[in-house]
N, C-alpha and C positions, 0 to 999 in steps of 0.2 A: 501683523508683527512677525518677526522671525522666530526661530526656535529658541526655547528657553535655555539660557546659558547656564552651565553648571559651574560650581566653584572650582577654582584653580586646583589642578592635580587630580580631578575626577576622571576616571576612565569609564567611558560609556560602552556598555556591552551591547545595548540596542539603542537606536536613536530615540530620544525623547521627543514625542510629537507635540507641536503646538500650532498646527495648521488650522485649528478649529476655532471658529468664532463663538465663544461662550460668553454671553453677556451676563452681568449681575442681574439677579431677580428684579423685575421691574418695580415692585413695591418697595423692595429694600433700597433701590436706587433713589426713589422719590423721598423716602424717609431720610436717607443719608444726606441728600441735598438740602433738606430742611434743617437737619440738626448739626451739620458741620458748617457744616451747615447749621314633625320634625324629622328628623333623621329616620331613614328606612333601613333597618339593620337586618342583614341576612343571618347574623349570629344571635339575634334575639336579645342583645344587651339592652338594659334600661337606659333611658336618656340620662346623661350626667347632670349634676346639679351644682349650684354655686353656693358658697357660704361666706360670711364676712370674715370668719377666722379670728385669731387672737389679735389684740392690739399690738402693733409693732413698737419696739423700743430701741433705744440706742444700744447697739451691740459692739461698737468700736469701729475704728477706721472710717468713720463717716457713714456707716451703713445703719439701716434700721431693719430689725428682724424679730423673730419670736424671742421673748425673754428666755434665758437659759443658754443661748448661743453666744459665741464670741467671734468677732471678725478681726483679722489682722491682714496687713499688706504683706504678701509673700514675695512679690516681685513687682517692679515698675520700670518704666522707660521703654516698654515694648511697643513698637508702632502697630496699631490696629490688630490687636490679638484676635485670632479667629478659631483656633483649635488647640486641644491639649492631647498629650500622650505621655505615659511614664515608661521608662525602660526598666530592665531587670534590676538595675542598681538603685532605682528610686529617683533618678533624675527626671525633672519635668521638662518636656519638649513642647514648644509653642510655635504655632504658625502665625504669620501676619499676612493680612489681605487688605489692601487699601481700597478706597472707594473707586478709584480709576485703575484699571489694569494697565500699568505701564511696564510690566515685566520686572519690577523692582521689589517684589515681595520676597519673603524668605522664611526660614525655620531657625528658631533660637532654642537654646538650652540653658537651664539653670540648675544647680545641684543642691542648693540649700536656701533656707529662708534669708532674704535680704541680699542675696548675691545678684549682681547685674546679669541680665540675660546676655548670652553670647551668640552672635549669629554664626551659624555653621553651614547653611545653604542659602545662596543668594540667587537673585534674578529669576524668581518663580512668578507664575501667573495665577493669582487668586487661589492660594491653597486654603481649603476649607475643611480638610479632614486629615488626621494623623492616627497611625496605629503602629505599634511595635509587634513584630512577629518573627521569632527565631533569628534574632540579631539583625533584622532588617527594619528600617523605618519606612513605612508605606505612607505616601503623601498623595492625596486626591486634590487635583487642581485642574485648571483649564486644559481640556483635551484628554484627560484620563487619569491614570494612577501610575506613579513611579515608585520604585523601592531603592533605598540607599543602604549601603553596607560598608564595612571597613572603616569605621570611625576611629580616629587616632587621638581624639581629644580636642582636635581643632577642625577637622573637615572629614568628609567621607571620600574614600578612594574609588568607590564603584557606584554606579547607578544603572538601573535597567528600567525599561518600560514594561509595566505589568499589563495595563489595559490602555489601548488607544481607542478613543471614541470618535464617532463621525461628527461632521459639522452639523450645525442647525439645532444644537441643544442649548439649554439654559445653563445655569450654574451646575458645576460638579461639586456636590456638597459633602456631608459627613460620611465617614466610613466606620464600620464596626465589624469585629470578628465574631462569628457565630461559634457555638460550642462544637459544631461538627468540622470546624476548620475552614469554612468558606467566609469570604469577605462579602458584606452587604454594603451597598453604596446608593445614595440618593442623587437623582439627577432632575433638575428643574425643567419645566417647559420653557420655551424661548419667549413666551408671551403671557401676559396676565389672563388672556381669554382664549388661547389657542394652544393645542397640545403639540403642534409640530408634526413632521412627517416621519421622523425616526422612531423605531420601536423603543429606543432607549430614552426618549424624551418623556418627561412627566412620569417617571418610573423609579422604582427601587429595583436594582439589579444585584446579582451575586456572581462571584467567580472564585476559582481556586487561587491559592497564593502565587502560583506560577503564571496566572493570568488566563488560563484555559477555562473552558466551559462557562463562558460568559452567557448569562441568561436573565431574562426579565422575570422577576418574581411577582411584582405588583405594578399595576399601571393606572393611569388616570388620576395622578396626584400632581396638582399644579407645581408645588415645590416641596419635596421631601427634604428637609434641611438637616435636622439633628437626628441621629440614630443611636439607640442604646438598648442592649439586651437586658432583660430582667435577670439578675444574677442567678446562675445555676440552672437557667432554662433557655429554651430557644424562642421565648416570647420577645419579639422585637417591637420597641416603641419608637415612633417617628413623629417629629413635629412637622406640621403641614401648613405652609402659607396658603391662604385662600385668595380667590378673586377679589379685586378691589374696585371693579368698574360697574358695580350694580346698584349704586346709590343706597337707598334704604334697605335694599335686599342684600347688601354686602354681608356675607357671613363672618363670624369670628374665625380666627385660626383654630387649628385642631391639634390635639395630642391623640394619637391612635396606635393601637396595636396592629401591625401589618403582618399578614400571612401570605405564603406563596399562593398565587392564583387570584389574589384580590384584584378587583376592578373598581376603582373609586369614582369613576364617572366624569372627571374633568374633561372639558369645561362645562358640560351640560348640567350635571348634578353638583350642587354645592350645599346640600343639606336641606333643600326646600321641600323634599318629599315629592309624591306623585309618581307617575309611571316612569319619568325620566330617571328617577333614583331607585327604581326597582332592582333589588339584588345588591345594592351598594352597602358596604359595611357601615356600622355606626362607629363614630370616634369614641375614644374613652372620655374625652372632655372637650367642651367648647371653650375657647379662650377669647381674648379680646379681639375686637375688629382692628384691622390695619396695624397689627402688632409686630409684623415682621418677626414672627416667632423663630427662635434660633436653636441653641443647644438644649439637650435634655440629658439628665442623669437620673438614675434610679437609686434611691436610698432605701435600705431595709432595716433601719434601726440605728445606723451609725450616728445619727444626729440626736438620738434620744427618743424616748417613748412618745413624747408629745408630737414630734414630727413623724415618727413611725415609718411605715412603708408608703412611699410616694414617688411620683415623678416630679423632678425639679426642672422647670422650664424657663428659659430666658426669653423675654420679649424685647427685642432690639429697639424698636421704634418708641416704646413707652418707658424705657429705662427701668424696668423692674423684672424681678424673678418671681414666678408663681410656684406654689405647692399644689400638686394634684394628688389627692389620696387615691390609692389603688386598691380596689376590691375586685377579686376575681368572681365572675358570674358565668358559669358554664365554661366555655373555651375562650372567653374574652374578659375584659375589665370595664368597670365603670369608675368614674372619678368625680370627686368634689374639689372645686377650685377655690383656693384661698391665696391671699397675698403672702409673700414669703420674705423678699428682700427689696428694699428701696434705697435710694441714695446713689444709685448707679447712673451713668450717662447712657450707655448703649451696650448692655451685656450681650455676649455672643456664646462663648464656650462655657459649659458647666460640666463638671466631672467629679467623681469620687476618687480621691487619691489613694495610694497604697496604705496610708495611715488612717483611712476612714473619714477624713475630713472632706468637706465639699470645697472645690476650687471653682471660682467664678472669674472669667476674664472680661474686663470692661474695654470694649473696642476703642472707644474714643479717648479715654484717659490713659490707656496703656498699663493699667494696674491689674495685677492678678491678686485676688483676695482669697484667703483661706478662712473657712467658716467651720467651726467645731463646737461641741458642747463646752460651756464655760467651766473652768476649773475652780472649784470652791476654795476659798482661802482658809476655810476651817479644816482642821485636822480630822 
């Protein structure tokens, strides 16, 4: 495909590269086609456990969740919602990434409940991460990361390449801004069972906002998809798609805290233990098999004491959102997994908004849900 076209009126300060063949994660492709078709821890964390959790109830908008929460439709009509970000004025920015990369994806914005999303960037290639930083919107997509500025209410006047990545990688996934001002980015392997030849493949990388000092922070991760920092800390949580080609040995997907210097062992280690997993960190929690785990958000009480401090994780292929309680043990975390939201088709982005509510984007239906504590009708 040719270079990604920018919206009319955009001045390009550096060419936006799209000479790179970045395929959608193999397992996510398979799941999409159908629907649109232990651990050896060098940090000494205990193995995570699972629990049935509370019985889910109708919380509105067609969703089931823990009693005491209320869901509403915040926005709809968005094609294939894939990422969220909020600007300084509280407007919600949303990326769309279709099943097939035809160069027709984009970025949309909506300013209030019920308002129709407005497309402001067109002709993108699989954008899976958004972040605002100092009046620039950073977009991670096929080939790397670009930053847009000069928004006039309709379109951006400027765009620049921040990071241009080499060919031979998998998906360019979520992006998150660390407290020290560096961006962290997840990059998938090009294959379900092979890491590829580039040092940036199957890795979490970081870079400065101007794109310099690009470096590999953690390696050997088949598909690091969603990234979120625990609020007020530099503890980074990452959702990890696992291998799917191992039959009965196929592991569940993972939620894990990722640190600089981690080596997660893909493709040889997938949590089976033994010498091949020697020195490989432990995940915070084992999730479902073949789940195509997607976005992650960290809540620290915004959804009430019953939900408490937890990672909220979307499972694309299974149409549900999980709650992973977070307990810090030493320098890492352990988690207990419980069901959290059902009634979705294929959730991808989850994020805590500036109002403290949880926002969930359903890729297939194009609906963005807002989930918050129910307001009592009693005075």
